[in-house]
Backbone of each chain as ProteinMPNN parsed JSONL, in Angstrom:
{"seq_chain_A": "MDCIFCRIANGEIKGDVVYQDDEVVGFRDLNPQAPHHVLFVPRRHVATVNEFDDADATLIGKLVLAAGKVAADLGVADEGYRLVTNCNGNAGQTVFHVHLHMLAGRVMRWPPG", "coords_chain_A": {"N_chain_A": [[78.944, 160.034, 181.381], [81.824, 158.51, 182.362], [83.929, 157.334, 181.032], [87.157, 156.723, 179.968], [87.96, 155.983, 177.388], [85.717, 156.564, 175.843], [85.871, 159.304, 176.102], [88.274, 159.924, 174.863], [87.605, 159.051, 172.316], [85.565, 160.829, 171.627], [86.906, 163.181, 171.59], [87.176, 164.724, 173.824], [89.198, 164.193, 175.595], [92.568, 164.446, 174.716], [93.931, 162.192, 172.507], [96.525, 160.219, 170.96], [95.662, 160.041, 168.091], [95.361, 157.849, 165.397], [93.686, 156.84, 163.594], [90.404, 157.23, 162.338], [86.91, 156.779, 161.863], [83.391, 156.76, 161.119], [82.54, 154.952, 163.048], [84.652, 153.826, 164.438], [87.616, 154.419, 166.36], [91.117, 154.84, 166.433], [93.979, 154.884, 168.455], [97.207, 155.612, 169.867], [98.606, 153.454, 172.341], [99.205, 154.392, 175.683], [101.062, 153.083, 177.181], [103.082, 151.572, 175.597], [103.745, 148.318, 174.293], [105.24, 147.448, 172.301], [107.049, 148.567, 169.39], [105.11, 149.715, 167.694], [101.978, 150.289, 168.914], [98.752, 150.242, 169.005], [95.439, 151.141, 169.891], [92.147, 150.152, 169.146], [88.91, 151.273, 169.206], [85.34, 150.972, 169.495], [83.197, 153.729, 168.762], [80.824, 153.762, 170.102], [79.887, 153.026, 173.418], [80.816, 150.029, 174.751], [81.15, 147.642, 177.154], [82.551, 145.142, 177.54], [83.698, 142.368, 175.498], [81.82, 140.443, 175.916], [79.418, 141.791, 176.002], [78.712, 142.331, 173.41], [76.354, 141.617, 170.82], [74.763, 139.471, 168.332], [74.022, 141.299, 166.369], [76.072, 143.054, 166.307], [78.146, 142.141, 164.79], [79.258, 143.203, 162.395], [80.312, 145.654, 163.23], [82.299, 144.772, 165.023], [83.987, 143.465, 163.228], [84.83, 145.681, 161.795], [86.569, 146.919, 163.558], [88.778, 145.214, 163.458], [89.425, 145.378, 160.742], [90.12, 148.068, 160.604], [92.427, 148.033, 162.131], [94.053, 146.501, 160.467], [94.272, 148.258, 158.307], [95.69, 150.394, 159.445], [98.024, 149.063, 160.113], [98.963, 148.56, 157.54], [99.324, 151.208, 156.67], [101.371, 151.958, 158.373], [103.348, 150.447, 157.411], [103.85, 147.863, 158.277], [102.376, 145.646, 157.708], [103.128, 143.443, 156.16], [105.442, 142.343, 157.399], [104.306, 141.77, 159.815], [101.866, 141.625, 162.535], [100.307, 141.583, 165.761], [97.046, 141.016, 167.007], [95.042, 141.709, 169.78], [92.547, 141.153, 172.19], [91.311, 141.74, 175.387], [89.178, 140.242, 177.673], [87.633, 140.909, 180.556], [88.729, 139.988, 183.989], [90.711, 137.787, 184.23], [92.023, 138.003, 181.85], [93.186, 140.4, 182.006], [91.895, 142.788, 181.431], [91.601, 146.246, 181.741], [90.48, 148.708, 181.185], [87.136, 149.342, 180.846], [85.867, 149.463, 178.26], [85.413, 148.183, 175.243], [88.362, 147.251, 173.513], [90.708, 146.809, 170.915], [93.913, 145.648, 170.693], [96.664, 146.458, 168.648], [99.722, 145.264, 167.919], [102.998, 145.804, 166.821], [106.148, 145.791, 165.001], [108.1, 144.457, 166.276], [109.381, 141.114, 166.99], [106.973, 138.955, 168.183], [106.361, 137.02, 171.115], [105.547, 133.588, 172.161], [103.824, 131.766, 174.597], [101.005, 134.046, 174.189], [101.223, 135.867, 176.453]], "CA_chain_A": [[79.821, 158.879, 181.096], [83.18, 158.821, 182.785], [84.804, 156.335, 180.42], [88.279, 157.432, 179.342], [88.021, 155.716, 175.948], [84.658, 157.398, 175.253], [86.319, 160.701, 176.082], [89.269, 160.043, 173.777], [86.909, 158.891, 171.029], [84.778, 162.025, 171.275], [87.79, 164.334, 171.511], [87.185, 165.455, 175.088], [90.587, 164.017, 176.025], [93.381, 164.332, 173.512], [94.705, 160.975, 172.334], [97.372, 160.231, 169.762], [94.737, 159.349, 167.185], [95.97, 157.493, 164.114], [92.63, 156.345, 162.699], [89.018, 157.395, 162.767], [85.799, 156.819, 160.906], [82.121, 157.004, 161.817], [82.251, 153.989, 164.12], [85.871, 153.312, 165.082], [88.739, 155.334, 166.569], [92.365, 154.168, 166.788], [94.94, 155.811, 169.064], [98.358, 154.895, 170.413], [98.572, 153.073, 173.754], [100.113, 155.217, 176.494], [102.091, 152.18, 177.723], [103.281, 150.666, 174.462], [104.43, 147.048, 174.533], [105.922, 147.154, 171.039], [107.312, 149.852, 168.718], [103.79, 150.239, 167.344], [100.941, 149.696, 169.773], [97.575, 151.09, 168.762], [94.165, 150.608, 170.379], [90.989, 150.461, 168.308], [87.695, 151.193, 170.024], [84.106, 151.468, 168.874], [82.747, 154.992, 169.382], [79.751, 153.38, 171.034], [80.416, 152.396, 174.625], [80.516, 148.618, 175.006], [82.096, 147.408, 178.251], [83.424, 143.994, 177.256], [83.276, 141.578, 174.338], [80.608, 139.697, 176.298], [78.216, 142.615, 175.793], [78.344, 142.36, 171.992], [75.438, 140.562, 170.38], [74.923, 139.109, 166.927], [73.842, 142.48, 165.52], [77.309, 143.839, 166.32], [79.213, 141.447, 164.059], [79.927, 144.092, 161.436], [81.113, 146.622, 163.996], [83.493, 144.068, 165.514], [84.86, 143.28, 162.079], [85.423, 146.968, 161.416], [87.725, 147.163, 164.439], [89.895, 144.437, 162.926], [89.794, 145.954, 159.442], [90.815, 149.338, 160.873], [93.778, 147.67, 162.564], [94.781, 146.093, 159.266], [94.579, 149.453, 157.509], [96.756, 151.142, 160.11], [99.246, 148.265, 159.929], [99.426, 148.836, 156.172], [99.809, 152.591, 156.641], [102.637, 152.014, 159.11], [104.331, 149.652, 156.674], [104.171, 146.65, 159.024], [101.398, 144.583, 157.416], [103.784, 142.239, 155.637], [106.294, 141.725, 158.426], [103.356, 141.173, 160.729], [101.327, 142.299, 163.719], [99.421, 140.775, 166.608], [95.819, 141.649, 167.487], [94.685, 141.141, 171.08], [91.47, 141.755, 172.982], [91.179, 141.157, 176.712], [87.837, 140.311, 178.249], [87.521, 140.692, 182.016], [89.878, 139.972, 184.887], [91.792, 136.839, 183.944], [92.743, 138.446, 180.652], [93.866, 141.66, 182.297], [91.202, 143.986, 180.933], [91.644, 147.287, 182.774], [89.518, 149.754, 180.81], [85.942, 148.59, 180.46], [85.332, 149.888, 176.969], [86.083, 147.216, 174.37], [89.453, 147.766, 172.692], [91.538, 145.833, 170.21], [95.318, 146.055, 170.628], [97.471, 146.053, 167.493], [101.139, 145.385, 168.297], [103.854, 145.539, 165.661], [107.473, 146.41, 165.018], [109.06, 143.529, 166.885], [108.944, 139.725, 167.012], [106.137, 138.661, 169.344], [106.632, 135.7, 171.689], [104.444, 132.674, 172.406], [102.418, 132.14, 174.521], [100.662, 135.474, 174.138], [100.986, 136.342, 177.815]], "C_chain_A": [[81.256, 159.245, 181.424], [84.179, 157.805, 182.226], [85.909, 157.044, 179.647], [88.332, 157.182, 177.828], [86.878, 156.414, 175.211], [85.158, 158.833, 175.097], [87.43, 160.921, 175.061], [88.553, 159.981, 172.428], [86.138, 160.151, 170.64], [85.606, 163.309, 171.321], [87.886, 165.152, 172.787], [88.558, 165.362, 175.754], [91.407, 163.79, 174.771], [94.146, 163.007, 173.519], [95.583, 161.123, 171.101], [96.649, 159.4, 168.704], [95.397, 159.1, 165.83], [94.928, 157.004, 163.122], [91.295, 156.806, 163.234], [88.076, 157.342, 161.596], [84.525, 156.984, 161.729], [81.925, 156.126, 163.049], [83.449, 153.594, 164.964], [86.905, 154.424, 165.237], [89.956, 154.504, 166.986], [93.361, 155.18, 167.325], [96.045, 155.005, 169.733], [98.185, 154.642, 171.905], [99.59, 153.918, 174.516], [101.237, 154.391, 177.108], [102.424, 151.131, 176.681], [104.137, 149.455, 174.819], [105.16, 146.581, 173.284], [106.161, 148.509, 170.365], [106.043, 150.524, 168.185], [102.759, 149.527, 168.21], [99.752, 150.648, 169.756], [96.334, 150.369, 169.281], [93.033, 151.066, 169.459], [89.734, 150.244, 169.136], [86.484, 151.569, 169.174], [83.742, 152.802, 169.538], [81.644, 154.731, 170.396], [80.355, 152.682, 172.246], [79.887, 150.972, 174.759], [81.562, 148.183, 176.023], [83.079, 146.279, 177.951], [82.89, 143.274, 176.019], [82.003, 140.797, 174.654], [79.327, 140.473, 176.034], [77.849, 142.753, 174.31], [77.275, 141.315, 171.715], [75.554, 140.396, 168.862], [74.825, 140.324, 165.987], [75.107, 143.336, 165.435], [78.428, 143.222, 165.488], [79.98, 142.395, 163.134], [80.81, 145.113, 162.139], [82.405, 145.979, 164.505], [84.492, 143.897, 164.37], [85.542, 144.576, 161.66], [86.595, 147.35, 162.314], [88.959, 146.465, 163.879], [90.362, 145.021, 161.589], [90.537, 147.282, 159.625], [92.25, 149.056, 161.303], [94.635, 147.259, 161.368], [95.169, 147.28, 158.402], [95.718, 150.253, 158.129], [98.079, 150.379, 159.989], [99.828, 148.512, 158.531], [100.015, 150.24, 156.085], [101.179, 152.712, 157.312], [103.733, 151.19, 158.436], [104.708, 148.357, 157.363], [103.24, 145.481, 158.7], [102.082, 143.305, 156.955], [104.68, 141.564, 156.668], [105.445, 141.167, 159.561], [102.984, 141.998, 161.939], [100.411, 141.341, 164.455], [98.229, 141.618, 167.052], [95.368, 140.936, 168.755], [93.497, 141.895, 171.672], [91.355, 141.002, 174.297], [89.759, 141.331, 177.212], [87.896, 139.933, 179.721], [88.842, 140.337, 182.707], [91.015, 139.032, 184.536], [92.626, 137.268, 182.742], [93.483, 139.746, 180.886], [93.194, 142.884, 181.71], [91.156, 145.03, 182.041], [90.707, 148.451, 182.457], [88.29, 149.048, 180.242], [85.163, 149.31, 179.369], [86.123, 149.022, 175.988], [87.198, 147.874, 173.554], [90.275, 146.607, 172.145], [92.946, 146.397, 170.142], [95.923, 145.597, 169.305], [98.925, 146.333, 167.869], [102.002, 144.984, 167.11], [105.213, 146.186, 165.856], [108.51, 145.587, 165.755], [108.513, 142.11, 166.726], [108.165, 139.495, 168.305], [106.429, 137.226, 169.802], [105.347, 134.878, 171.821], [104.722, 131.908, 173.68], [102.194, 133.661, 174.558], [100.274, 135.981, 175.529], [100.556, 135.226, 178.758]], "O_chain_A": [[81.829, 160.167, 180.843], [85.16, 157.465, 182.886], [85.633, 157.868, 178.774], [88.709, 158.075, 177.069], [87.052, 156.819, 174.061], [84.899, 159.487, 174.087], [87.516, 161.992, 174.459], [88.853, 160.753, 171.517], [86.067, 160.499, 169.462], [85.074, 164.4, 171.116], [88.594, 166.157, 172.832], [89.024, 166.309, 176.388], [91.006, 163.045, 173.876], [94.92, 162.739, 174.438], [95.402, 162.041, 170.301], [96.972, 158.237, 168.46], [95.922, 160.019, 165.202], [95.235, 156.778, 161.951], [91.065, 156.781, 164.443], [88.388, 157.791, 160.492], [84.588, 157.314, 162.914], [81.224, 156.511, 163.985], [83.292, 153.086, 166.075], [87.053, 155.269, 164.354], [89.839, 153.58, 167.792], [93.566, 156.229, 166.713], [95.839, 153.854, 170.119], [97.687, 155.495, 172.64], [100.706, 154.131, 174.044], [102.26, 154.944, 177.512], [102.1, 149.954, 176.841], [105.121, 149.563, 175.551], [105.64, 145.449, 173.222], [105.531, 149.498, 170.739], [105.918, 151.748, 168.221], [102.69, 148.298, 168.224], [99.751, 151.699, 170.398], [96.195, 149.155, 169.133], [92.98, 152.226, 169.051], [89.522, 149.169, 169.697], [86.586, 152.379, 168.252], [83.957, 152.979, 170.737], [81.553, 155.405, 171.421], [81.24, 151.838, 172.103], [78.683, 150.742, 174.867], [82.756, 148.344, 175.773], [84.291, 146.446, 178.092], [81.78, 143.538, 175.557], [81.202, 140.521, 173.761], [78.264, 139.876, 175.861], [76.768, 143.249, 173.995], [77.29, 140.239, 172.314], [76.333, 141.084, 168.203], [75.471, 140.36, 164.94], [75.202, 144.231, 164.596], [79.547, 143.736, 165.485], [81.211, 142.381, 163.104], [81.921, 145.399, 161.693], [83.476, 146.579, 164.424], [85.686, 144.151, 164.528], [86.693, 144.568, 161.224], [87.516, 148.035, 161.87], [90.045, 147.042, 163.83], [91.563, 145.138, 161.345], [91.474, 147.579, 158.885], [93.177, 149.753, 160.891], [95.804, 147.632, 161.276], [96.259, 147.312, 157.831], [96.605, 150.732, 157.423], [99.13, 150.986, 159.787], [101.04, 148.654, 158.371], [101.078, 150.438, 155.497], [102.034, 153.477, 156.866], [104.895, 151.231, 158.84], [105.766, 147.794, 157.08], [103.311, 144.437, 159.349], [101.662, 142.207, 157.32], [104.672, 140.339, 156.79], [105.833, 140.189, 160.2], [103.683, 142.937, 162.319], [99.826, 140.426, 163.875], [98.38, 142.782, 167.426], [95.317, 139.707, 168.8], [93.456, 143.125, 171.653], [91.308, 139.772, 174.316], [89.206, 142.431, 177.18], [88.174, 138.788, 180.077], [89.913, 140.378, 182.103], [92.175, 139.444, 184.543], [93.805, 136.926, 182.643], [94.31, 140.154, 180.07], [93.842, 143.911, 181.51], [90.721, 144.736, 183.155], [90.199, 149.105, 183.367], [88.383, 148.267, 179.294], [84.006, 149.698, 179.525], [87.348, 149.115, 175.912], [86.993, 148.938, 172.97], [90.499, 145.592, 172.804], [93.163, 147.484, 169.605], [95.708, 144.458, 168.891], [99.312, 147.477, 168.105], [101.767, 143.956, 166.475], [105.408, 147.012, 166.747], [109.673, 145.981, 165.845], [107.349, 141.916, 166.378], [108.65, 139.808, 169.393], [106.706, 136.343, 168.99], [104.238, 135.376, 171.629], [105.842, 131.417, 173.823], [103.084, 134.433, 174.914], [99.159, 136.454, 175.751], [100.32, 135.475, 179.941]]}, "seq_chain_B": "MDCIFCRIANGEIKGDVVYQDDEVVGFRDLNPQAPHHVLFVPRRHVATVNEFDDADATLIGKLVLAAGKVAADLGVADEGYRLVTNCNGNAGQTVFHVHLHMLAGRVMRWPPG", "coords_chain_B": {"N_chain_B": [[93.461, 121.846, 147.736], [95.682, 122.186, 150.303], [95.455, 122.883, 152.957], [95.639, 122.69, 156.397], [93.766, 123.689, 158.229], [91.536, 124.161, 156.651], [90.975, 121.507, 156.104], [90.37, 120.469, 158.622], [88.123, 122.022, 159.136], [86.365, 121.133, 157.163], [86.013, 118.545, 157.872], [87.648, 116.574, 156.977], [90.011, 116.054, 158.278], [90.139, 114.991, 161.601], [89.246, 117.141, 164.126], [89.208, 118.514, 167.464], [86.413, 119.555, 167.762], [84.549, 122.263, 168.951], [82.701, 124.091, 168.309], [80.494, 124.989, 165.706], [79.162, 126.565, 162.815], [77.456, 127.823, 159.897], [79.491, 129.349, 158.809], [81.727, 129.455, 160.459], [84.155, 127.597, 162.31], [85.125, 126.122, 165.361], [87.792, 124.797, 167.207], [89.803, 122.818, 169.473], [93.109, 123.9, 170.294], [96.034, 122.123, 169.407], [98.341, 122.454, 170.808], [97.967, 123.585, 173.54], [97.968, 126.683, 175.306], [96.877, 127.451, 177.585], [94.423, 126.472, 180.053], [91.969, 126.364, 178.67], [91.977, 126.524, 175.256], [91.099, 127.526, 172.318], [90.659, 127.518, 168.799], [89.3, 129.604, 166.306], [88.062, 129.528, 163.117], [87.36, 130.827, 159.835], [85.235, 129.066, 157.581], [85.738, 129.484, 154.929], [88.691, 129.733, 153.031], [91.09, 131.95, 154.012], [94.074, 133.552, 153.93], [95.591, 135.373, 155.6], [94.927, 138.026, 157.971], [95.338, 140.304, 156.526], [94.287, 139.752, 154.046], [91.577, 140.028, 154.232], [88.752, 141.951, 153.198], [86.678, 144.952, 153.126], [84.125, 143.899, 152.784], [84.131, 141.661, 154.291], [83.656, 142.21, 156.911], [81.491, 141.389, 158.575], [81.815, 138.609, 158.714], [84.295, 138.445, 160.041], [83.558, 139.53, 162.494], [81.838, 137.521, 163.313], [83.575, 135.46, 163.985], [84.657, 136.397, 166.382], [82.333, 136.635, 167.928], [81.59, 133.945, 168.047], [83.674, 132.95, 169.579], [83.105, 134.228, 171.988], [80.685, 133.001, 172.602], [81.489, 130.35, 173.019], [83.188, 130.732, 175.178], [81.292, 131.459, 177.075], [79.791, 129.074, 177.154], [81.731, 127.393, 178.234], [81.892, 128.403, 180.694], [83.618, 130.468, 181.37], [83.358, 133.099, 180.716], [82.838, 135.253, 182.452], [84.979, 135.283, 184.319], [87.005, 135.647, 182.517], [88.786, 135.955, 179.346], [91.252, 135.798, 176.756], [91.597, 137.044, 173.477], [93.297, 136.419, 170.484], [94.92, 137.179, 167.465], [97.267, 136.333, 165.042], [99.164, 137.882, 162.606], [101.128, 137.132, 160.0], [104.817, 136.908, 159.924], [106.296, 138.305, 162.096], [104.465, 138.201, 164.118], [104.226, 135.587, 164.603], [102.599, 133.885, 163.143], [101.761, 130.693, 162.02], [100.156, 128.868, 160.68], [98.669, 129.38, 157.648], [95.915, 130.189, 157.417], [93.44, 132.159, 158.399], [93.036, 132.495, 161.895], [91.503, 132.756, 165.066], [92.599, 132.9, 168.292], [91.306, 131.75, 171.36], [91.925, 132.094, 174.653], [91.724, 130.82, 177.911], [91.023, 130.253, 181.429], [93.162, 130.638, 183.011], [95.21, 133.2, 184.625], [96.221, 135.687, 182.46], [99.278, 137.065, 181.226], [101.039, 140.26, 180.855], [103.293, 141.96, 178.776], [101.388, 140.798, 175.893], [102.961, 138.548, 174.87]], "CA_chain_B": [[93.834, 122.724, 148.856], [96.361, 121.392, 151.314], [95.464, 123.676, 154.185], [95.179, 121.828, 157.491], [92.562, 124.228, 158.875], [90.427, 123.836, 155.738], [90.668, 120.082, 156.232], [89.65, 120.288, 159.894], [86.801, 122.657, 159.013], [85.448, 120.329, 156.318], [85.858, 117.22, 158.464], [88.585, 115.622, 156.369], [90.87, 115.705, 159.41], [89.331, 115.11, 162.803], [89.683, 118.069, 165.149], [88.368, 118.502, 168.673], [85.525, 120.673, 167.405], [83.663, 122.68, 170.045], [81.732, 125.065, 167.782], [80.419, 125.158, 164.262], [77.957, 127.076, 162.156], [77.642, 127.827, 158.443], [80.673, 130.102, 158.371], [82.825, 129.424, 161.436], [84.393, 126.364, 163.062], [86.017, 126.294, 166.504], [88.344, 123.513, 167.664], [90.855, 123.019, 170.469], [94.496, 123.961, 169.828], [96.792, 120.915, 169.749], [99.399, 122.869, 171.732], [97.27, 124.608, 174.333], [98.769, 127.601, 176.111], [96.021, 127.777, 178.728], [93.49, 125.345, 180.254], [91.098, 126.359, 177.497], [92.631, 127.203, 174.131], [90.283, 127.15, 171.163], [90.888, 128.294, 167.576], [88.106, 129.848, 165.497], [88.466, 129.799, 161.729], [86.289, 130.871, 158.834], [85.272, 127.904, 156.683], [86.378, 129.962, 153.699], [90.132, 129.907, 153.199], [91.649, 133.302, 153.947], [95.416, 133.26, 154.441], [95.934, 136.245, 156.735], [93.994, 139.143, 158.184], [95.555, 141.282, 155.453], [93.492, 139.398, 152.854], [90.169, 140.415, 154.414], [88.404, 143.306, 152.756], [85.558, 145.547, 153.859], [82.946, 143.038, 152.682], [84.277, 140.554, 155.239], [83.526, 142.687, 158.296], [80.555, 140.57, 159.357], [82.449, 137.309, 158.955], [85.301, 138.637, 161.099], [82.834, 139.684, 163.752], [81.283, 136.228, 163.719], [84.644, 134.702, 164.656], [84.731, 136.897, 167.76], [81.088, 136.266, 168.62], [81.662, 132.504, 168.309], [84.581, 132.786, 170.72], [82.368, 134.648, 173.175], [79.687, 131.971, 172.921], [82.187, 129.189, 173.588], [83.619, 131.141, 176.523], [80.105, 131.356, 177.938], [79.497, 127.637, 177.316], [82.756, 126.804, 179.098], [81.766, 129.003, 182.026], [84.758, 131.338, 181.651], [83.122, 134.441, 180.173], [82.921, 136.282, 183.488], [86.35, 135.371, 184.856], [87.744, 136.307, 181.463], [89.5, 135.242, 178.292], [92.017, 136.629, 175.816], [91.473, 136.725, 172.05], [94.551, 136.78, 169.812], [95.127, 136.786, 166.068], [98.607, 136.636, 164.564], [99.262, 138.097, 161.164], [102.474, 137.052, 159.405], [105.976, 136.377, 160.642], [106.644, 138.911, 163.377], [103.458, 137.828, 165.119], [104.326, 134.153, 164.84], [101.58, 133.093, 162.428], [102.389, 129.503, 161.451], [99.208, 128.276, 159.721], [98.193, 130.51, 156.865], [94.458, 130.241, 157.319], [93.136, 133.042, 159.532], [92.455, 131.869, 163.075], [91.409, 133.559, 166.278], [92.823, 132.12, 169.503], [90.618, 132.119, 172.607], [92.646, 131.474, 175.772], [91.011, 131.053, 179.169], [91.247, 129.281, 182.497], [94.28, 131.086, 183.849], [95.51, 134.626, 184.511], [97.123, 135.967, 181.336], [100.282, 138.081, 181.55], [101.211, 141.387, 179.95], [102.687, 142.062, 177.449], [100.822, 139.588, 175.301], [103.964, 137.882, 174.039]], "C_chain_B": [[94.456, 121.873, 149.968], [96.463, 122.141, 152.642], [94.869, 122.849, 155.327], [93.903, 122.367, 158.149], [91.345, 124.076, 157.966], [89.998, 122.388, 155.945], [90.004, 119.757, 157.563], [88.233, 120.845, 159.758], [85.844, 121.805, 158.185], [85.348, 118.865, 156.783], [86.796, 116.162, 157.906], [89.629, 115.153, 157.389], [90.039, 115.932, 160.669], [89.972, 116.101, 163.766], [88.781, 117.936, 166.364], [87.449, 119.725, 168.573], [84.572, 120.997, 168.555], [82.602, 123.662, 169.57], [81.687, 124.922, 166.275], [79.091, 125.746, 163.852], [78.277, 127.141, 160.663], [78.962, 128.454, 157.998], [81.912, 129.921, 159.231], [82.924, 128.044, 162.086], [85.388, 126.678, 164.183], [86.494, 124.94, 166.994], [89.526, 123.786, 168.586], [92.237, 122.992, 169.821], [95.228, 122.704, 170.277], [97.931, 121.21, 170.712], [98.873, 123.966, 172.642], [98.21, 125.393, 175.232], [97.998, 128.068, 177.337], [95.069, 126.596, 178.894], [92.43, 125.235, 179.164], [91.788, 127.151, 176.391], [91.965, 126.698, 172.853], [90.605, 128.081, 169.995], [89.585, 128.411, 166.8], [88.551, 130.256, 164.099], [87.23, 130.0, 160.862], [86.38, 129.601, 157.982], [85.95, 128.274, 155.355], [87.869, 130.163, 153.962], [90.531, 131.363, 152.976], [93.011, 133.179, 154.622], [95.77, 134.069, 155.685], [94.882, 137.337, 156.861], [94.148, 140.186, 157.082], [94.693, 141.008, 154.226], [92.001, 139.698, 153.029], [89.928, 141.774, 153.768], [87.115, 143.739, 153.449], [84.314, 144.659, 153.849], [82.983, 141.884, 153.672], [84.043, 140.966, 156.692], [82.624, 141.769, 159.124], [81.147, 139.207, 159.678], [83.491, 137.405, 160.072], [84.609, 138.745, 162.459], [82.265, 138.364, 164.25], [82.324, 135.329, 164.376], [84.711, 135.098, 166.134], [83.488, 136.498, 168.546], [81.065, 134.772, 168.946], [82.558, 132.241, 169.511], [83.876, 133.17, 172.018], [81.33, 133.611, 173.596], [80.346, 130.75, 173.557], [82.698, 129.522, 174.991], [82.452, 131.032, 177.501], [79.774, 129.884, 178.202], [80.472, 126.97, 178.287], [82.718, 127.38, 180.514], [82.901, 129.936, 182.383], [84.558, 132.778, 181.173], [83.303, 135.523, 181.235], [84.324, 136.406, 184.069], [87.299, 135.911, 183.793], [88.476, 135.398, 180.502], [90.193, 136.256, 177.386], [91.807, 136.125, 174.401], [92.698, 137.258, 171.321], [94.506, 136.313, 168.36], [96.512, 137.234, 165.639], [98.585, 136.793, 163.059], [100.73, 138.125, 160.755], [103.599, 136.833, 160.424], [106.285, 136.984, 161.993], [105.676, 138.508, 164.487], [103.504, 136.341, 165.429], [103.223, 133.338, 164.188], [102.254, 131.902, 161.755], [101.462, 128.777, 160.478], [98.549, 129.421, 158.979], [96.745, 130.323, 156.415], [94.069, 131.015, 158.575], [92.523, 132.269, 160.688], [92.547, 132.805, 164.265], [91.588, 132.62, 167.47], [91.944, 132.639, 170.631], [91.315, 131.355, 173.722], [91.949, 131.836, 177.075], [91.416, 130.003, 180.184], [92.471, 129.578, 183.333], [94.415, 132.599, 183.711], [96.514, 134.807, 183.382], [98.058, 137.122, 181.74], [100.28, 139.207, 180.513], [102.668, 141.743, 179.894], [102.184, 140.722, 176.914], [101.808, 138.935, 174.34], [105.033, 138.827, 173.569]], "O_chain_B": [[93.823, 120.96, 150.497], [97.46, 122.026, 153.353], [93.739, 122.368, 155.234], [93.054, 121.587, 158.579], [90.233, 123.881, 158.458], [88.806, 122.08, 155.959], [89.161, 118.863, 157.629], [87.267, 120.227, 160.205], [84.647, 121.76, 158.469], [84.674, 118.053, 156.149], [86.747, 114.999, 158.307], [90.069, 114.004, 157.362], [89.33, 116.93, 160.79], [91.118, 115.916, 164.175], [87.718, 117.319, 166.297], [87.673, 120.761, 169.199], [83.878, 120.119, 169.066], [81.705, 124.027, 170.331], [82.723, 124.753, 165.633], [78.048, 125.473, 164.446], [79.272, 126.567, 160.22], [79.486, 128.125, 156.933], [83.024, 130.202, 158.786], [81.911, 127.405, 162.373], [86.362, 127.403, 163.981], [85.688, 124.028, 167.178], [90.168, 124.833, 168.502], [92.51, 122.186, 168.931], [95.057, 122.265, 171.415], [98.433, 120.298, 171.368], [99.274, 125.125, 172.535], [99.126, 124.837, 175.838], [98.431, 128.981, 178.041], [94.921, 125.796, 177.97], [92.04, 124.132, 178.782], [92.139, 128.316, 176.579], [92.237, 125.595, 172.38], [90.798, 129.282, 170.182], [88.852, 127.433, 166.653], [89.316, 131.205, 163.926], [86.18, 129.414, 161.123], [87.476, 129.119, 157.698], [86.646, 127.458, 154.751], [88.255, 130.703, 154.998], [90.334, 131.923, 151.897], [93.091, 132.745, 155.771], [96.195, 133.514, 156.698], [94.059, 137.539, 155.968], [93.187, 140.877, 156.744], [94.4, 141.92, 153.453], [91.243, 139.626, 152.062], [90.8, 142.643, 153.791], [86.539, 143.0, 154.248], [83.537, 144.67, 154.804], [81.976, 141.203, 153.87], [84.216, 140.155, 157.602], [82.967, 141.415, 160.252], [80.996, 138.708, 160.793], [83.551, 136.54, 160.945], [85.029, 138.128, 163.438], [82.214, 138.114, 165.455], [81.983, 134.518, 165.237], [84.809, 134.244, 167.015], [83.585, 136.073, 169.698], [80.576, 134.376, 170.004], [82.24, 131.409, 170.361], [84.041, 132.498, 173.036], [81.121, 133.372, 174.786], [79.823, 130.184, 174.517], [82.644, 128.68, 175.888], [82.62, 130.563, 178.627], [79.508, 129.498, 179.341], [80.089, 126.094, 179.063], [83.416, 126.908, 181.411], [83.143, 130.187, 183.564], [85.487, 133.584, 181.223], [83.856, 136.586, 180.953], [84.807, 137.517, 184.287], [88.29, 136.562, 184.123], [88.75, 134.235, 180.798], [89.773, 137.408, 177.271], [91.836, 134.919, 174.154], [93.092, 138.408, 171.515], [94.103, 135.186, 168.071], [96.889, 138.387, 165.85], [98.057, 135.95, 162.334], [101.473, 139.035, 161.123], [103.359, 136.606, 161.609], [106.515, 136.25, 162.954], [106.044, 138.483, 165.662], [102.897, 135.883, 166.397], [102.935, 132.223, 164.624], [103.213, 132.077, 161.003], [101.939, 128.134, 159.543], [97.951, 130.313, 159.581], [96.419, 130.303, 155.228], [94.342, 130.57, 159.69], [91.6, 131.478, 160.492], [93.522, 133.535, 164.445], [90.829, 131.666, 167.64], [91.851, 133.849, 170.833], [91.303, 130.124, 173.744], [91.625, 132.998, 177.319], [92.059, 129.006, 179.857], [92.78, 128.84, 184.269], [93.829, 133.21, 182.817], [97.55, 134.143, 183.359], [97.676, 138.022, 182.488], [99.632, 139.13, 179.469], [103.272, 141.827, 180.963], [102.524, 139.66, 177.433], [101.529, 138.787, 173.15], [105.951, 138.416, 172.859]]}, "name": "protein", "num_of_chains": 2, "seq": "MDCIFCRIANGEIKGDVVYQDDEVVGFRDLNPQAPHHVLFVPRRHVATVNEFDDADATLIGKLVLAAGKVAADLGVADEGYRLVTNCNGNAGQTVFHVHLHMLAGRVMRWPPGMDCIFCRIANGEIKGDVVYQDDEVVGFRDLNPQAPHHVLFVPRRHVATVNEFDDADATLIGKLVLAAGKVAADLGVADEGYRLVTNCNGNAGQTVFHVHLHMLAGRVMRWPPG"}
């Protein structure tokens, strides 16, 4: 498996990891778009959101809950944060291992890109 | 309860509903930011993502899975779509009932707002 997010999740490549549990790993984006910009990935390789099925509902929710926990740890939960997931080309997905962006530390604009 | 998204979800206010099941309702955004812009809400009132706890993981995942199903129904799953959730002021959350935006039908820019 030559997936960079699998390799960060399993420790083969060093990421700036800020969260991990049995199923989810969170690490800082190398090209941050906000003062705090963390990516949350499932340890299991899933290419896009389209590949999730109903049995994955809990895992998906855990990505969001992990983001909320890190936002709280960083002290930005109350002022706010944006969660973003890109699926495929029109959305700008570039790494084909599902990841949830958590952006915080500045006012976010609308539309969201 | 004077929450507009509760009232759309329970049918008290008519929304342009494109998805519903026992726990989730999806309806078109009144101020669309893309050719397809659908909001997915839990029927249960939850103000922000911060109010979810670990027991809600499956419900959160169902919001995302519903968005994926609607993207497939609309024929935009392969070309792509962006999922966005805003939590509190810095993110621009304006309705305090958790909602997941699904935007599709155009190329999305980066950063996401």
